[in-house]
Structure formats: structure tokens, C-alpha cells
N, C-alpha and C positions, 0 to 999 in steps of 0.2 A: 504494499498499499504506499509507503514511504517512497519507494523507487517510482512508482507512478506519479506522485506529487512532484517529485524532482525533476521528472522528464516534463512534466506539463510546465513547470517554471522556466526550465531551459528553454523549450519550445516556445514559451510567450515571450522571453526576452529576446531570443535570436531570430524571431520572426520579423523583426524590422530589418534585418541584414539579409536574411535568405528566404528566397521566393518559395510558396508552397510547403514550408516546413512542417512535417508531420511527426508524431511521436515514434513511428516505425523507422525514421532516419535517425534517431538519437539513441545513443548509448551512454547513460550516464551513472556516475557514482560520486557524487557531488562532495559527500565527506571524505571521501579518499582524494577528491581533486581531479577526478578524470571524467572528461565527456569526448566523445566521439560522434561525428556526423559523418554520414554516408550520402553520396549523390547530392551535394548540395549545389544549388545555383542562387548566387548572391544577388541582392538588390545592388543595382550600380550606382545610383545616386549616393547612398551613405558612403560608399567606397571611393566614387569620385573625389569626395571632401577630404577623404583620408590621404588619397595619393596626389593631392594637390601640392605641386611643387617637385614631386618626383618623377614625373614623366616629361618628356618634351611638350612645351606649351600647345604644339599643333595636333597631338594625339588625343583622342576622345575614346575613353573606355566604353565598349558597346555590350560586352557580357564577360562575367566571371564564373568559372565553375571548378567543382573538384569533385574526385570520387571519394575522398577520405580526408578528414580533418580531425586530429587528436590534440587535446589541450590537457596538459596536467599542470596544477596548480598546487605548490607545497605549502599547504595552508600552515602547518606548524613552524615554517621557517621562510617565511614571506620576505624577510628583511635579509637573509644570507643566501638564498637559492632563487634561480630564475624560474619564471613559468615557461614551460617548453610547449611549442606548438609544432607538431609535425603535420606536413601536407603531403597527400599521395599525389596523384596526377591532377595537375592544374592546367586548366584551359582559359585563356585570357584573349578576348577579340578586342581589338583597338583599330581606330580608323584614323587616317591622317588628313586633318582638315585642310591642308593645303591644296589637295585636289578638288575641292569643292568648287574653286574658280572656274576649272576646265571641264568638269565633268559632271553630269547631272547626279550620279550616285558617287558614294563616297568610296574610295579606296579601303578596303578592310584586309587584316591579317590576323590570323589566328596563331597563336603560340601556345604550344603544350610543353608543360614541364612535368619531369617525374623525378620523384626523390630517389 
């Protein structure tokens, strides 16, 4: 029962960052500091704000998804140990807005990264 409540809280919090997130995609043991997401498609707008200044200014992020995301939070040692984030296969689709002047559609590229 507690695990189901934890999952609901994780889904509720992360839904603003992940499209269509449901409890079947989440595995969590919050008191142990572990959360895993599977087949996540991220909401682009909140991530654009986080990525502002890290990508070339002409690039626009169109889509971001990953097959697995694991987060480990060391609750008992937050000041001395880092939070660990492990990402499986990450797909990022970006467009270069410089091409808008010459073409009706934007040139888009998809990058796939694997850990």
C-alpha cells in the first residue's frame, strides 16, 4: 500500500516533465532513494528552460525521450554523497532555426545516445 502511494506521488510530481506518465512506467523505493522510469517522453518546454544557454542559440529542442532513467538519492548522506542519475538510451531531436529563412520546414536532426 505504501509503495502504491509512493508511486502516485512520483507520477504526480514528474507528470509536469514527462508526457503521459503512468504508474506502470515507474519503479520506486523512495525511502531507499531509488526511482526508475521506463520509456519516458519528456515535456519539451520545461527542459528548454533548463537547457537555455547550453545549446547553440539557433537550435530548438523538438523532442526528448529515453528508454530508462534511474535516480539514486543518498538520503542519509546528502551533504557528502552525490545524487546519481543513470540514463539508458537517450533520443534528442533538435532543429536549426537558421534554415527557416530558406526553407518552409525546419531541418531537424535526431541524436541517439547510449550509456
